[in-house]
N, C-alpha and C positions, 0 to 999 in steps of 0.2 A: 558064249554066249553075241550075239552080231552088235555091233561098235551100236547099232539108234538106239538098243537096251543100253546096256550100258554109261550110252548119255542120258538115259532116262530117269539113270538111276542115280548116280551122277546132282542130276537138277538135283530131283527130291532129296538127297543128304544134301548138298548145295542150300537151298530151302527150306526145311524142311529139322532141316537136323542143323542148320548151320555151319558144317565146313566146310574149309577148303574145295576140301579135294578127297578120291575112293580113293589116291594112291599109296602102293604105301611106302613111303620116307628111309622108314629106317630111324627112326629119332621120337624122343618125345613128344612130337607131333603129331607123332602117333594116336594114340590116348585123347581121348573126348570125352571131357562129362557135358552127359545130357541131361535132359529132363525125360521120368516112363511115358510120361502126355509126350511128347515129340517121339522116340520110338516110335510107340499107337502107331498118332498119323504118317508115318512114314513108310509102317509093313504095312497100311492100311491102302496107301495111295500103293505101293508095290504090286497089293494085290490085286488092284484096282484096275491097274501096265498086264500084270499079264493072265487077264479074264478077258481084255482090251486083246491083247495080242492071239491070244486062243480062238478065237474068237471071230479074226481074221484069216485061220490055216482052216 
């Protein structure tokens, strides 16, 4: 995965799932509680991101 895609996924996690980061910290902070509708929205956004990147290639 390239840096641009990683940053886009990080942005989705921050804005939609309200997570600080997607980096592993090896602490209890690695476990987040999120609502199912947040997960659904984040997955939809990631899917759309993949579609856009696929169309560019």
